[in-house]
TORZADO-497793 format. One record per atom (N, C-alpha, C, O, CB): residue number from 1; residue in one letter; x, y, z. Coordinates in steps of 0.1 Angstrom, whole numbers, plus 5000, padded with zeros to 4 digits. Atoms other than C-alpha are relative to their C-alpha. Last residue first. Glycine has a CB too. Example, Ala and Ser with C-alpha at 12.3 -4.5 7.8 and 13.67 -1.06 7.14 Angstrom:
! residues 2
  nr rest east north   up
   2    s 4991  4989 5000
   2    s 5137  4989 5071
   2    s 4992  5011 5008
   2    s 4997  5022 5009
   2    s 5004  5005 4986
   1    a 5009  4988 5000
   1    a 5123  4955 5078
   1    a 5009  5012 5000
   1    a 5019  5012 5007
   1    a 4990  5000 5012
//
This chain:
! residues 64
  nr rest east north   up
  64    a 5003  5000 4986
  64    a 1181  3171 0449
  64    a 4989  4990 5003
  64    a 4985  4989 5015
  64    a 4997  5014 5005
  63    d 4996  5013 4994
  63    d 1194  3162 0415
  63    d 4996  4998 5014
  63    d 4998  4988 5020
  63    d 5014  4997 4998
  62    p 5010  5010 5004
  62    p 1175  3191 0398
  62    p 5003  4986 5006
  62    p 4995  4977 5006
  62    p 5001  4998 4985
  61    g 4999  5004 5014
  61    g 1193  3218 0417
  61    g 4991  4988 4997
  61    g 4984  4983 5006
  61    g 5014  4997 4996
  60    r 4991  5010 5002
  60    r 1201  3225 0453
  60    r 5001  4994 4986
  60    r 5011  4988 4983
  60    r 4997  4988 5010
  59    e 4987  4995 5005
  59    e 1184  3258 0453
  59    e 5010  4990 4998
  59    e 5020  4992 4992
  59    e 5005  5010 5010
  58    a 5001  4997 5015
  58    a 1150  3241 0455
  58    a 5013  5005 4995
  58    a 5016  5003 4983
  58    a 4988  5009 4997
  57    l 4996  5012 5007
  57    l 1160  3228 0490
  57    l 4999  5002 4985
  57    l 5007  4995 4978
  57    l 4991  4988 5004
  56    d 5009  5004 5011
  56    d 1157  3263 0503
  56    d 5005  4988 4993
  56    d 5016  4989 4986
  56    d 4998  5012 4991
  55    f 4993  5000 5013
  55    f 1175  3269 0536
  55    f 4990  4994 4990
  55    f 4981  4986 4994
  55    f 5013  4991 5000
  54    q 5007  5007 5010
  54    q 1163  3280 0570
  54    q 5008  4999 4988
  54    q 5017  5008 4985
  54    q 4986  5006 4997
  53    a 4996  4996 5014
  53    a 1180  3291 0602
  53    a 4992  4991 4990
  53    a 4988  4980 4994
  53    a 5015  4998 4998
  52    t 5012  4996 5007
  52    t 1161  3285 0635
  52    t 5003  5004 4986
  52    t 4994  5009 4979
  52    t 4994  5012 5007
  51    p 5011  5009 4999
  51    p 1187  3264 0653
  51    p 4987  5004 4992
  51    p 4979  4996 4989
  51    p 4996  4998 5014
  50    e 5011  4992 5007
  50    e 1217  3284 0640
  50    e 4987  4992 5000
  50    e 4982  4988 4989
  50    e 5004  5004 4986
  49    t 4996  4986 5002
  49    t 1247  3273 0660
  49    t 4989  5009 4995
  49    t 4989  5021 4997
  49    t 5012  5001 4992
  48    e 4995  4993 4988
  48    e 1235  3241 0676
  48    e 5003  5014 4998
  48    e 5000  5023 5006
  48    e 5013  4993 5004
  47    v 5011  5000 4990
  47    v 1213  3229 0647
  47    v 5005  5007 5013
  47    v 4997  5014 5019
  47    v 4996  4985 5004
  46    l 5010  4989 5004
  46    l 1240  3239 0623
  46    l 4989  5001 5010
  46    l 4985  5012 5013
  46    l 4995  4997 4986
  45    g 4994  4987 4998
  45    g 1266  3218 0641
  45    g 4991  5012 4997
  45    g 4990  5022 5004
  45    g 5013  5002 4992
  44    a 4999  4998 4986
  44    a 1244  3188 0642
  44    a 5006  5014 5004
  44    a 5001  5021 5012
  44    a 5008  4989 5007
  43    i 5013  4995 4996
  43    i 1237  3193 0605
  43    i 4999  5002 5015
  43    i 4993  5011 5020
  43    i 4989  4990 4995
  42    t 5002  4986 5005
  42    t 1274  3191 0597
  42    t 4987  5005 5005
  42    t 4986  5017 5010
  42    t 5001  5000 4985
  41    e 4992  4991 4991
  41    e 1278  3160 0620
  41    e 4999  5015 4995
  41    e 4998  5024 5004
  41    e 5015  4996 5000
  40    y 5006  4999 4987
  40    y 1250  3142 0602
  40    y 5007  5010 5010
  40    y 5001  5018 5017
  40    y 4998  4986 5007
  39    a 5013  4992 5002
  39    a 1264  3150 0568
  39    a 4993  5002 5013
  39    a 4989  5013 5016
  39    a 4991  4992 4990
  38    q 4997  4985 5002
  38    q 1299  3139 0579
  38    q 4988  5008 4998
  38    q 4987  5019 5004
  38    q 5009  5001 4988
  37    a 4996  4994 4988
  37    a 1285  3106 0592
  37    a 5004  5015 4999
  37    a 5000  5023 5008
  37    a 5012  4992 5006
  36    n 5012  4998 4992
  36    n 1267  3099 0560
  36    n 5003  5006 5013
  36    n 4997  5016 5018
  36    n 4993  4986 5002
  35    t 5008  4989 5006
  35    t 1298  3105 0540
  35    t 4988  5003 5008
  35    t 4985  5014 5011
  35    t 4996  4997 4985
  34    d 4992  4988 4996
  34    d 1318  3082 0563
  34    d 4993  5013 4995
  34    d 4992  5023 5002
  34    d 5014  5000 4995
  33    m 5003  4998 4986
  33    m 1291  3055 0559
  33    m 5007  5013 5005
  33    m 5002  5020 5013
  33    m 5004  4988 5008
  32    q 5014  4995 4999
  32    q 1293  3059 0521
  32    q 4997  5003 5014
  32    q 4990  5013 5017
  32    q 4990  4990 4994
  31    e 5001  4987 5005
  31    e 1331  3055 0522
  31    e 4986  5006 5001
  31    e 4985  5018 5005
  31    e 5005  5000 4985
  30    r 4994  4991 4991
  30    r 1330  3025 0545
  30    r 4999  5015 4995
  30    r 4995  5024 5003
  30    r 5015  4997 5002
  29    i 5009  4988 4999
  29    i 1305  3006 0524
  29    i 5006  5011 5009
  29    i 4999  5020 5013
  29    i 4987  4996 5006
  28    p 5006  4996 5013
  28    p 1328  2979 0510
  28    p 4991  5012 5001
  28    p 4989  5019 4991
  28    p 4992  4989 4995
  27    d 4992  4992 5009
  27    d 1349  2980 0542
  27    d 4994  5004 4987
  27    d 4996  5015 4982
  27    d 5013  4993 4998
  26    n 5005  5004 5014
  26    n 1321  2968 0565
  26    n 5008  5009 4990
  26    n 5003  5019 4985
  26    n 4985  5002 4998
  25    q 5002  5014 5000
  25    q 1331  2969 0602
  25    q 4997  4995 4986
  25    q 4996  4982 4984
  25    q 4989  4996 5010
  24    e 4987  5007 4995
  24    e 1347  3003 0602
  24    e 4998  4985 4999
  24    e 5008  4978 4997
  24    e 5002  5004 5015
  23    g 4990  4999 5010
  23    g 1318  3016 0581
  23    g 5013  4993 5004
  23    g 5019  4987 4995
  23    g 5003  5014 4996
  22    v 5004  5009 5011
  22    v 1292  3004 0606
  22    v 5011  5000 4989
  22    v 5014  4989 4984
  22    v 4986  5004 4994
  21    h 4997  5014 4995
  21    h 1312  3021 0634
  21    h 4996  4990 4989
  21    h 5003  4980 4987
  21    h 4992  4998 5013
  20    r 4985  5002 5000
  20    r 1313  3054 0614
  20    r 5003  4986 5004
  20    r 5012  4979 4999
  20    r 5007  5010 5009
  19    f 4995  5002 5014
  19    f 1276  3052 0607
  19    f 5015  4997 4999
  19    f 5019  4989 4991
  19    f 4996  5013 4992
  18    f 5005  5013 5005
  18    f 1268  3047 0644
  18    f 5005  4997 4986
  18    f 5010  4986 4983
  18    f 4985  5000 5001
  17    s 4992  5010 4994
  17    s 1290  3076 0653
  17    s 4996  4986 4996
  17    s 5005  4978 4993
  17    s 5000  5002 5016
  16    a 4987  5000 5007
  16    a 1272  3098 0629
  16    a 5009  4990 5005
  16    a 5016  4983 4998
  16    a 5006  5014 5001
  15    a 5002  5006 5013
  15    a 1239  3087 0645
  15    a 5013  5000 4991
  15    a 5016  4990 4985
  15    a 4988  5006 4992
  14    d 5000  5015 4997
  14    d 1252  3096 0679
  14    d 4998  4992 4987
  14    d 5004  4982 4986
  14    d 4989  4997 5010
  13    r 4986  5005 4998
  13    r 1262  3130 0665
  13    r 5000  4985 5003
  13    r 5009  4978 4999
  13    r 5006  5009 5011
  12    l 4994  5000 5013
  12    l 1226  3135 0651
  12    l 5015  4995 5002
  12    l 5020  4988 4993
  12    l 5000  5014 4994
  11    l 5005  5011 5008
  11    l 1211  3125 0684
  11    l 5007  4999 4987
  11    l 5010  4988 4982
  11    l 4985  5001 4999
  10    k 4995  5012 4994
  10    k 1233  3149 0703
  10    k 4996  4988 4993
  10    k 5004  4979 4990
  10    k 4996  4999 5015
   9    a 4985  5001 5004
   9    a 1225  3177 0679
   9    a 5006  4988 5006
   9    a 5014  4981 4999
   9    a 5007  5013 5005
   8    a 5000  5004 5015
   8    a 1187  3170 0683
   8    a 5015  4999 4996
   8    a 5018  4989 4989
   8    a 4993  5010 4992
   7    i 5003  5014 5001
   7    i 1191  3170 0721
   7    i 5001  4996 4986
   7    i 5006  4985 4983
   7    i 4985  4998 5006
   6    e 4989  5008 4994
   6    e 1209  3203 0721
   6    e 4997  4985 4999
   6    e 5006  4978 4996
   6    e 5002  5004 5014
   5    a 4989  4999 5009
   5    a 1183  3218 0697
   5    a 5012  4992 5005
   5    a 5019  4985 4997
   5    a 5004  5015 4997
   4    n 5003  5010 5012
   4    n 1154  3206 0718
   4    n 5012  5000 4991
   4    n 5015  4989 4985
   4    n 4987  5005 4993
   3    t 5010  4995 5010
   3    t 1170  3224 0748
   3    t 4998  4990 4989
   3    t 5005  4980 4988
   3    t 5006  5013 4993
   2    a 4995  4999 5014
   2    a 1187  3205 0776
   2    a 4989  5006 4991
   2    a 4977  5003 4993
   2    a 5005  4987 4994
   1    m 5008  5007 5010
   1    m 1177  3210 0812
   1    m 5005  5004 4986
   1    m 5008  5015 4983
   1    m 4985  5004 5002
//
């Protein structure tokens, strides 16, 4: 049986794949879709390796 973290990571990776496919079909938004995909893949990795880790959004600065 899969853990919640494993399922979440799979869903995030599936979303990353979706963004990449959309970007492949729409050159004007390809760069943004690749950026989205990279973000989702990064979070998928974090969910798998450190599922209970926390981070403070306030540390991101005024543009967050």
